[in-house]
C-alpha positions in Angstrom: 0.0 0.0 0.0 1.4 3.4 -1.0 1.8 5.8 1.9 2.3 9.5 1.7 5.4 11.0 3.3 6.6 14.6 3.8 10.1 15.9 4.5 9.7 18.9 6.7 12.3 21.5 7.7 11.8 22.4 11.3 13.3 25.4 13.3 15.0 26.8 10.2 16.2 30.3 10.1 16.3 30.0 6.3 15.6 27.3 3.7 17.4 24.0 4.3 18.9 25.3 7.5 16.9 23.5 10.2 16.4 19.9 11.2 14.7 17.7 8.6 12.0 15.3 9.6 10.3 12.5 7.6 6.6 12.2 8.4 4.9 9.0 7.2 1.2 8.2 7.2 1.2 4.8 9.0 -2.5 4.2 9.4 -1.8 1.3 11.9 -0.4 -0.9 9.1 3.3 -0.9 10.0 5.0 -2.9 12.8 7.4 -1.4 15.3 10.2 -3.3 13.6 9.3 -2.0 10.2 9.1 1.6 11.5 12.6 1.4 13.0 14.0 -0.2 9.8 12.5 2.7 7.7 14.0 5.2 10.2 17.4 3.7 9.9 17.2 3.6 6.1 16.3 7.3 5.9 19.1 8.1 8.3 17.6 11.3 9.6 17.9 12.0 13.3 14.2 11.2 13.7 11.3 9.9 11.6 7.7 10.0 12.8 4.6 7.8 11.9 1.3 9.6 11.9 -1.6 7.5 13.3 -5.3 7.9 14.2 -5.6 9.0 17.9 -6.3 6.6 20.7 -7.2 9.2 23.2 -10.5 10.9 22.5 -9.0 14.3 23.5 -6.2 14.0 20.8 -6.3 15.1 17.2 -3.7 12.6 16.1 -1.2 10.1 17.5 2.5 10.0 16.6 5.2 7.5 17.1 8.7 9.0 17.1 11.8 7.0 16.2 15.5 7.8 16.3 18.1 5.6 14.6 18.4 3.7 17.9 15.0 3.5 19.5 11.4 4.8 19.8 11.1 7.9 22.0 8.1 9.0 24.1 8.6 12.6 23.0 10.8 14.9 20.9 10.5 18.5 20.0 11.2 19.0 16.3 9.2 15.8 15.4 6.3 17.3 17.4 6.2 20.5 15.3 7.0 18.8 12.0 4.3 16.2 12.5 1.7 18.8 13.5 2.7 20.8 10.4 2.2 17.8 8.1 -1.1 16.9 9.7 -2.5 20.4 9.3 -1.1 20.7 5.7 -2.9 17.4 4.8 -6.2 18.9 5.9 -6.3 18.0 9.6 -8.9 20.1 11.6 -8.3 20.2 15.4 -11.1 19.5 17.8 -10.4 22.9 19.4 -9.8 26.0 17.3 -6.9 27.4 19.4 -4.8 24.3 19.9 -3.8 21.0 18.2 -3.6 18.1 20.7 -0.9 15.6 19.9 -0.9 12.1 21.5 2.6 10.5 21.9 4.4 8.2 24.3 4.6 11.0 26.9 0.8 11.6 26.8 -1.0 14.6 25.4 1.1 17.6 24.1 -0.6 20.8 23.0 0.6 22.6 19.9 -0.6 26.0 18.8 0.0 28.6 16.1 2.1 31.4 17.5 3.1 34.4 15.4 3.1 32.4 12.1 5.0 29.5 13.7 4.0 26.3 15.5 4.9 26.0 19.2 4.5 23.1 21.7 4.1 23.4 25.4 7.2 22.2 27.2 6.4 18.9 28.9 7.3 18.1 32.5 10.7 16.6 33.1 10.9 12.8 33.7 14.3 13.2 35.4 15.8 16.3 37.0 18.2 17.4 39.7 22.0 17.1 40.2 24.2 14.9 38.1 26.5 12.5 40.0 30.2 13.1 39.7 30.6 9.7 37.9 28.0 10.6 35.3 29.5 14.0 34.8 33.1 12.6 34.6 32.0 10.3 31.8 30.2 13.1 29.9 33.3 15.3 30.1 35.4 12.5 28.7 33.1 12.3 25.8 33.3 16.1 25.3 37.1 16.3 25.9 36.5 18.9 28.6 37.9 19.4 32.1 35.7 19.8 35.2 36.7 23.5 35.4 34.8 24.2 32.2 31.4 23.4 33.8 29.3 26.2 35.2 26.5 23.8 36.2 25.3 20.3 35.3 21.9 18.7 35.9 19.5 16.2 34.5 17.0 17.8 32.1 15.3 14.7 30.7 11.9 15.1 29.1 12.0 11.9 27.1 15.3 11.6 25.2 17.4 11.4 28.3 19.3 14.7 28.3 22.1 15.4 30.7 22.5 19.2 30.6 25.9 20.9 30.9 26.2 24.6 31.0 29.5 26.2 29.9 30.8 29.7 30.5 29.8 31.1 27.1 28.2 30.3 23.7 31.7 30.4 22.2 32.8 27.7 24.6 29.9 25.6 23.4 30.7 26.0 19.8 34.4 25.2 20.5 33.7 21.7 21.9 35.2 18.8 19.8 33.6 15.6 21.2 34.5 11.9 20.8 33.1 10.2 17.7 32.1 7.0 19.4 31.5 5.7 23.0 30.8 2.2 24.4 27.6 3.3 26.1 24.6 5.4 25.0 24.9 9.1 25.7 22.5 12.1 25.4 24.3 15.3 26.3 23.0 18.8 25.9 25.3 21.8 25.9 24.2 25.3 26.7 26.1 28.7 26.8 24.8 32.2 26.9 25.6 35.0 24.5 26.4 38.5 25.9 23.6 41.0 25.9 22.9 42.6 22.5 23.5 39.4 20.5 20.8 38.5 18.1 20.2 35.2 20.0 20.3 34.6 23.7 22.1 31.3 23.8 23.8 28.5 21.8 22.9 24.9 22.2 24.4 21.6 21.0 22.9 18.1 21.3 25.3 15.1 21.2 23.6 11.7 21.1 24.4 8.0 20.3 23.0 6.3 17.2 22.2 2.6 16.9 25.9 1.8 16.3 27.0 3.9 19.4 28.5 6.4 17.0 28.2 9.9 18.5 26.2 12.3 16.4 25.1 15.9 16.7 21.5 16.9 16.2 21.0 20.0 14.0 18.2 21.5 16.1 16.5 19.9 19.1 13.1 21.0 20.4 13.1 18.7 23.4 16.5 20.0 24.6 15.5 23.6 24.1 12.3 22.9 26.1 14.2 21.5 29.1 17.0 24.2 28.8 14.3 26.9 28.9 12.9 25.4 32.1 16.4 25.5 33.5 17.1 29.1 32.4 13.8 30.5 33.8 14.0 28.5 37.0 17.6 29.7 37.7 16.8 33.3 36.8 19.4 33.4 34.0 16.8 34.6 31.5 13.4 36.3 31.8 10.9 37.0 29.1 10.9 35.6 25.7 14.1 34.8 23.8 15.5 33.2 20.7 18.0 30.4 20.9 20.4 29.3 18.1 21.6 25.8 17.3 23.3 24.0 14.5 26.1 26.4 13.8 28.9 23.8 13.9 26.9 21.8 11.3 26.4 24.7 8.9 22.8 25.0 9.9 20.9 28.1 11.1 18.4 26.8 13.7 16.3 29.4 15.5 14.1 28.4 18.4 11.6 30.9 19.7 10.8 30.6 23.4 8.0 32.3 25.3 6.9 32.0 28.9 3.2 32.9 29.1 1.3 34.3 32.0 -0.1 31.0 33.0 3.2 29.3 33.7 3.7 27.4 30.4 6.8 27.6 28.3 6.2 27.5 24.6 8.9 26.3 22.2 8.2 27.5 18.6 9.9 27.5 15.2 9.3 27.7 11.5 8.0 24.6 9.7 8.0 24.1 6.0 7.4 21.1 3.7 10.4 20.7 1.4 9.5 17.5 -0.4 6.5 15.2 -0.5 5.9 11.8 -2.1 4.7 8.2 -1.8 6.4 5.3 0.0 5.8 2.1 -1.9 
């Protein structure tokens, strides 16, 4: 059976400068093993499979796969899948919000200043990082302990261990190991000085299915948990724009807003670049 697919550019500051996502209409006809095989063949950081909702409050259900595993939640797949669902004619049950069902539960997505934005989900793991875990992460990053301003767990699904460095420039300078014998999911964050066109620089280092370490071009889930960290610690107040992907030649721009009701919204541009049929 032919299935429609879309290749969507998410969080791009300009064409072909964000994080590409493949969105496939699954319609319950693909096994988990087949979904993972398709994801690995496409070789993008994530591929999503769009399904009818199981929860009556949801507009659609999505399964999110990396090259290694299925994830309960991820940010750029959330925005890209919502974009593809709307572009295909999806009509939300509520006029002001699209409700996505994923492994983490229900995630609201809304239109925000011409972009899509998802509500940052609660953390699954938070708090201090043990010295053993931090030591291993620093070995991966080829950094000394003195480079770390703060480290904490900021896991909202993918497993992020967050490490804050002294500056955005320090983040961009990191040259990490290319393989590691255990899975790693490390998020780096550094602030730019006041007056810069973006507030901070992020990098996301993760293991693929062969334990090769890769860098994600732009990462919504990491930006969501970093935003919670920055607001909670008082390092940033009000809305801001983060940048990611510079070391990969990308121009990711993530728009972050903290509304008056206590919700952090992570937004970005979404655009379908290619569409077709999977045989």
